[in-house]
N, C-alpha and C positions, 0 to 999 in steps of 0.2 A: 656557474658558468653556463650559458645557454647550450642547448643541446646541438651539435654540429647539424647541418643542413642535409636534410634527405633522411635522418634520423625519424623514426616513426613515433618518437616522443617529443619533437620539436613542435612548439605552439603553432597553430595553424596547418599541421599537416594534414594533406589529402590521402590519408591511407585507404585501403580497402574495407569493406564492412567486415564485421568478425564472421557474419552469416551472409554468404553470398546469394542465398534464395530465402524465400519465406519458407519453403520447404525444410530448409536445414535448421531453421530456427524452432518452427513447429516440432521436429524430431528432437533437437535438445529440451526443448519443455517437456515433451512427453516423458523423455527420459527422467526428469525431475520429478513429475508426478508419480510416475511408475515406481521409483526409488522410494518415495515416501509413502506409497499405499502398500508397497509389499516388504516392508520393514519388518523384521522379527525379534523378538527378544527372549532369552532363556528365564524361564520363572522355576522356583522350588516348589514341588509339589510335597507338601510335608506328610499328607497320609501316605503316599507311596515312596517317600524319600527319594525321589528322584528329580532330574531336570527335565524340563519340556519346554521345546521351542513353540512359542505362540506368536500370532500374528499381532504386531502393535506400528500400526500407521504413525507416520512422523506427520506433525501439523504442517501444512504449508504456510511459507513466508516467502516474502520478497528477497530477503538477504539468503535463504536457502536455495531460491531459484537464480539468484545471481551468481551464487557460488559454482552452481552447476554449468552456468552459461559461461563461467570465467569472465565475467564482467562486474563492473560497479554499478550502483544505483543509476549513476548519470547516463552511463551508456544504454542501460535498459529504457531511460527514458527518451532518449535519441530515438531510439526504436518504436518507441510510442508517439512520439509526437514532434521530432525535428523534420524540417524539409529535407526532402530526398529520401525519407525513409516510410514513406506513405504506405507502399504496399505491406509494411510490416504492422501499421498501426493497429489493425484488427486482431492479429494474432496476439500481440503483446496486451492488448486490452482484455481480450479472452482469458488469457493466463492470470491477468491480476485479478479479474471478477471472481475466476475459479478460487484463488487464494482468498479472497475477501468473504467469499461464502463459506469457506471451509472455518475460517476464523469465527465468523457470526454463529455458525452452526455448532461449533463445539462451545463458545461460550454459552448459547441457548441450553445446550445439552447439560452442562456444568461439567464438560470433559476439560476445560482449561479455566485458569484463574480469572476470574471474572474482571479484576482491576486491570491486569494484563492485556486482556481483549479490549475492554473500554479504550486503555491507553492506545492501544496499537490502531484500533478503528478510526479514533479521533486524528491521530497523527499522519496514518497512512492513507487512510481511504476517505477523507474528508466528512466523517461523521461528525455533528456538533451535539452537544447537551444544553444548550443556552440560545437563547434569542436575543438578537443584536437588534435596536431599536434607532435609527436615524432622526434625531429630533431636528434636522435642520432642513433647510430647504434646498435641494441639490447642491449640497456642500457648503451653502452660505449660512452662516449664522441667522437667527430669527431676531430682529430687533422689535422688541415691544415695550411699551411703556409700563411704569410701576402699575398704574389703573389697569389695564388689561392683563396683567400678571395676576393682579388679584381677583379679577373677574375670572379667568381662566381656574386658577387655584380654587376658588369657590365652587364652580362648576364640578371639578373632579372630587372634591371633598362631598359633594351632595350625592355624586354618583356611587361613590365607594362608602 
């Protein structure tokens, strides 16, 4: 059953933005980064047999940011790319770049699982570890004769 007219969950609803100003979004993003940076954990010190609280920053993630912003990834993408949200583009891009940098640096320092870091950077930040070659001409297949193919193949064999 579709949502009733006027319901904020109705398809095509033109509701208000979650963050009415860029400043309100910036404040919410800063709240997330501060939460991550100021996280602490209790550790047991064997020599003194006591618990001690130490600073233990939480890695930045898009999912963590979305949780603090109380939105999903699609909503965050709206604030980054959708028409009508142009004033917010830079703020979201800057936050995502900070998250990306944090992941990359943690991976390089060995502070995170390298396989997880690689997976995340490839799937969430457009990193690539392969080269793709288009052997067509502007999307059209190349039609060559068998003779031409043999000549090209021989040249390649000679070069390599």
